[in-house]
N, C-alpha and C positions, 0 to 999 in steps of 0.2 A: 506590591506586584514587582517594583523595580529589583529587589534584591533578589525574587525568585528568577528574574531575566539574567541579572546579573551571575547568579548561581548556574544556569543552564550555559551562558556564556564561558564563562571559566571552566565548566566541567567538560563541557564539549567542546570547546575550542571554537566555536561558533561566532568570531568575533565581527564577520562580515554580515551577518543578520541583524536586521532592524528588531528594535522590541515590539514594534508591531506584528511582525512575523513570528517573534518567539510567543508572544500571547496567541497567536491563532489556536493554539491548544486547548481553547477552552469547550472542544468538541462540540459547539451546537452545530445544530444540522440547519439552521436557516429555516426558509419557509416548509411547510410541511410538504412531502411528496405529493403528488397529482397520482390520480389513479394509473395513468399511463408509465409515470415514473416508478413506482409501487410494482407494476407488471414487470416493465423493464430490468429491476433489480432481482427478480425472480426469473431471468433469463426469456422472458416472452417481450418481442417488440418488432415493429415493421424497420425494415432496413431505413425507410424514408425518414423516421425519425431521430435518426442517429446524426449528431452535430459534432461539430469540430471543438474543440476546447483549448484552453491557454495553459501553459505549465502553473500559472497563478492559482489555477483549482486544487494544486496539491502545495501550494505554500505552507512551510511551518517547519517546524522540527517534531519528527516522528521516530518512534521507539519501536524494533522488533518484537513480536510476540513469542519466538522461537525460544528464548531463556523462560519463560512463563510456562510454555508447554513443557520443556525438560523438567523442572523443578517442580511440576504437579499442578501449578496453580489454576492451568485451564481443565482440570480434569473434572469439574462439574459440567462444562461445555462438553466434552468428550462424553460423558454419561448421557447425557440429554440426547445426543445424536446417535447413541446404541440403543436407546428407548425408542425412537423414530424409527430404526432400521434394526430390529432384532435378529438380522441375518448376519449380524456383523459382531465381534466379539469388542470389548474394550481395548484389548491389545491388537486387533486389527485397526480399529480407528486412529489410536494413538499413532501405531506405525505409518498409517497413511500420512498425516499431519505432520508427523517428525520429519517425513521426506517432504512433505510441501513447504513448510516453514523455513525448514534448516538455513541458514546463512551466517556469515561471519560478519556481517554489517550491522553493528549494534542500532546506529542513528542515523537520520537522515535529515538534512537540512534544506529546504529548497526556497529560495527569494531571486526575484529579478532574473529570471530565467536560468539561475545557476543551481545546481544539485552539487551538495556536500556529503559525501560517503565518510563514515567514521568505524574504523576497524579496530576497537581499543584505542590505542593513543593514536594511532594513524590515522590521516585524512587525505582524501582526493577530491577534486572538485575540477568541475568544467562548465562552460555555459551550452545549453541546449537548444537545438533547433527542434521544433514543432514539425513533423513527417506524417502528419495525417493519421488516421485510425483504419483499423481492420476489423471487420465483422467476423468472429469464429461461431461455427454451428459444432457444438460438442457432440459426444457420443449420444449422451441422453435426450438430445433434440433440441435442449435448452441453447440459447445464443448468449455471446458475451462480445464486448468490444473492448479493444485494445488501443491505446493512444501512445503513438509512437515518437519518440524524441532521440536525436543524434548529437554527441558532443563534436563541438565545434573546433575543439583545440587537439592537433594530432599529437601532441606532445604529453598531454593528460595523461595519467595512469587512472582516471576513473573510467569507468565502463563508456565504451563506445555506443552502445545501443542502449537505450532503457526504453521499456513498455511499461504502461500502466493498466490496471483493470479494479475498477472500484464499484461494479454495479450499477454505474451511471452511465447515461447516452448522451449528455448535452450538458452545456456550461452550469455546472454549481460545484461549492467547495466540497471536496472530499471530506467524509469523517474516518476512512479508514481504506488502506488501498492493499492490492497486490501489486507485486512489482517483479519484472523479468528482465536482467541485464545481461548484457554477454559482447563480445569483441569481433564475431564474425559478419555478423548481417541480420537485417530486420527479418528478412524471410525467416532464417534459420532460428531465431528467436519465436517466432510466432508457432513454431513447432513444440516449441516446450509446455508441456503440459502437467508435469510431475513437480515441479518445484516452484512455487510461488511465495516467496518470502511476502510475510504481511506485517503492516506498520500501522499503527495507532498512534495518536497525539502524545508526545513525549510527557506533556505534563498529566496524562490520565494517569489515577493509581491503579495498581492491579485489580483491585476488587471492580474500578469501574469499568475496566477494560473487559472483566468476566461476565459483569452484568450485560455489557453492550453486546456480547458475543451470544449470550444467551439470548437475545432478542432478536438475532440478527437474521 
């Protein structure tokens, strides 16, 4: 494990991240979801059941799934979606997710309230403050929760505003997430519905990510 951690640190430049956080990607889901949590994951929950969360729920090193979509690795996942909704073609579904997943940020490291964004060999980081959550109701009638964080360093090139959505509505370690980032305002970011870059633990192999998505 030590050599694996060193390899991650060296390859991503995540010098500030501890071994415990780098090892978080065992993608264990922790205790089983309760019935309420299962319903919430499907977008059905009472507003009163939504709880605040700490950034530590997203601690770890995370990989974007966009490259897996582009190179065809996620095609089995997309085909399954077409089977569920024959009104859409495979090309339609792939175009939808290409727009949703597209991002330049290859990896994200999170620890001790700091988020580190990596684009190729370049990186930026900032300490983020929790700014509460917002409950959104989508056109489908389903609901979702975004957890809002704001960068505390005005000089940092990292995104000023960050929002997480991971189908979880209370304190629990995230197993994957959709992220929204911007520099205008939290309110402006809440209106973003088309682009939701998605991340899974860095340590997960491609086959594991596909398997996870097939059962998500």
